[in-house]
N, C-alpha and C positions, 0 to 999 in steps of 0.2 A: 223186841227191842234189841235184844242182844245181836240179832241176825242185821237189823237195820245199820247198827254201830259198824258190825262188821264190814256190811257192802261198803259204807261211807268211808272206813279206813280203806279198804280196797280201791274204791274210784281215788281216794285221795293218793295213794303211793301211785297208781296209773297215771294221774294228771302232773304230778311231779316229775317222773321219771320221764315224761314225755317232752318235757321241758328243755330246749337248747340253752346249756348256759352261756354260750357266746352272744347269744340274742337277748338274754334278760336285760331291764333296764337297769341304768348305772345307780338312777336316782328317784325314787318313787314318792311322792306326795298324796298323804290322805288325808281329807275330811272328815273328821269324826262326827258324823251327824244322826241327829235321831235319839239322842239321850232321854228328852223331856216325852217325846212319843212313846217310846219304851218305858220310861215310868208309868205313863198313865194307861198303858194297854197290858203290860207284863207285871208289872210290880206294885200295883194299888196305889199308884202316885207318890211313890217313895222315891222322891229324886235322889237323896243319898244312896240308896240301893242300886239305882239305875248309873249313877256317877261311880261308883265302886266296881260295878259289872264293866265299864267301859273301860277303865284304867287297868284293871285285870287284864282286860283284851288288849289293851296297847302293849301290855308288856308280852303277851301271847304274839302280838304282830312282831314286835321286836326280835323275837327268839326266832319266827319264822323266815324273817329277812336275812336275818345272820347266819342262818342254817342255808339258806339258798345262795348265799354269796351276793346278796344287793349291796352295793357299797354306802349308800345314802338313802336315809328315810326321814322325810319331814311329815311330822304329824301335828295338824291344827287342832289344839286341843281346848282354844279360847280365843276368840275374837273380841276386838275393842268394843265391837256392838254389842257384845253378850253382857259388857258391863251396866247396859242398861235396864238388866233384869232384875226383877225384884228381891230383896235380902233374902226371902225365904230359899229362893232357887239357887243363890250365888253364893251363900255361906257356906253350905254343905260340900259345894263343889271345891271352894277353895280349901277344906278342909282335907278333902279328898287328894286335891292335887299335893298340898303340901306331904300328905305321906307316901304320894308317889315317888317325889323327889327323894325322900329318904331312901326309899327301896331301890331306885334303878342305879345307884354306885356299886350296890351288893350284886346286882344283875349284871353289870356291865363288866364287874371283874372276872365274872363266872363265864360270860359270853364274849368278851373282848370285842366292847363297844366303846365309843366316846360321844358325849352328850355336848350339845351346843343348845342354846334358847334364843329365840328371835322374836322380839317385839318390844313394847312398850312397857318394860318392867315398872317403871315408874308410877304407871297407873294403878298398879296392884297393891295391895296391903302388903305393908314393909316385910312382915314375917313370910309372906309367900315368895315375894320377889328374893330374900335372902335365901329360903331354902333351893330356890332353883339355881342360884347363883352357887351354891356351896356343892350342890349337886354335879355341877359343869367341873368345878374345881377337883371334885373328888377322883372324876372319871378322867381325868387329865393324865393320870399316872398309868393308865391301862398301856401295856407293851402291845406294839404290833396290832391295831384295833383292826376289826374285820368291817367294821361298820361305823357310819358317822349317824347318829340318832340327831336329828335336829328339832325340838320342841317348840312349835309356833303359840307362844303364850302371850295374850294380850295383843295379838297381831292384826294387821290390817296391809291389806296389799298396797293400796294407796298412798297410805302413811308411810311404806316402807320407801317407796319410789321418793316421795317429800322428802324423807329423811335422807337419802342418799343425795340428793339434788344439792340440800342446803349442806351437807358436809362437803362435798364435792366443792362447790363455789366458796365456803369457808378455808379450805385446803388450798385452792387456787389463789385467794385474797392474801392468806399466809406467806405464801409463794412469791409475792410482790407483783402479781399478774395485774396490769391495769384494770381499770374498773370495765374501760370499754373495749376491754378484750376477753372479760371473762366467758361472755356467752359464746364465743367462737370455739372456745376450750373445752365446752361441755359436750361430751358425745356419749356413745351406748359404752364403749370400755371403759370410760371412768365411772359411769353411774354402775355399771356393774361390779367395779372394784369397792364401792363403798354401799353394797347392800348389807344386810344384816348378818347373813351366812355368805360371804362372797367366797367363802374357799370352796363352796360345793358347786360342782357342775349343775347345767342348768336340769330343770325336771324332765324325766322323759315319759312317765305315765301318772296321772293323776288319778286318784280312786277318790268316788264320793259315795257315800254310804244314804240310805234312808230311802233312795228312791228321788231325789232331788237332782234336777240336771242343770246345775249353775255352779258358779265358780265361787260367787260370793265375794270377790277380792282376794282370793288364795293364789300367792305366787305368782302375780301378774306377769312381770316380767321374766321372771324363770321358765314360765309355762308355755312361752309365747309359741314354741312348735312341739309340745306334749302332746300325748295322746292321752284320751279319757276313758274312764269306766266308771260310770254311775248304776251302782247295783242297789237292790231293793233292801236287803236287812238294814234294819236300825243297828247302829255302831256295837252296842253291849252283846247283840245277835251275830256280830261278823264271825264267817267260820274261814279256817284254813282253805277251804274249798274255793270260797269266794275269791280270796287273794289269787288262789292257783289258777281259777278261770281267768279272771284279769291278765295275769301272766301270759297264759296261752294264747288270750287274743290279741295281747301287744305284739308277741312274737310271730304272730302271722300277718300282721299288717304292713305295708308297705309305706314306710314313713317318708314325708313330703316336707321338706324344710324351706317352704315358700306359699305361694297360694295354691 
């Protein structure tokens, strides 16, 4: 076991040293998939234990990305569709998320990142939504942040585009644009300005865990030209070596921004 860990650390260091810093993605999106299957297969069906392991892994992911100099990370921790799950699955997760948001500002101050949250927070229990907002406020004081960590919470990609369109139309109407001219004033640039985390660059790399090869609506607009990495481990079992391999493959690809 000790030999195995030593070999793992050696391979990890070799992988990290091989990454060209100037070719790394500016914005990485991560779909944290596989909590429930991990619970059933690894921790005797204990959802809370799986969620706790997954959110601890998210804190590790943030640390890895800050160390690597990745400027933005979006982590999808809860979709709008997830709200349809039974209370015995959701309530433990909500509690774990509340405690995550209490910890993140402490980590942010130590590792120098700022926090944003994207999604329909009004659909969440009020105390969880408030915990997320307070965490964002507390990290806003971090000086010279190295990374922006965007938590996609109660997030749906289609809804984000709908909300952006509604906001853009409302703004144009407020500016006095005649109704029959509004449609002509709706363009890609205007919609981009009204996305949830409009200040972030488009996603360069999207990683999904648990072996699933689909987006499920994650960052549909921002990931139009992204590269994708679908990896086998369930999210709580995701390792730094899995991240490094995805980054290595990304740096070796010839990106094509079109057909």
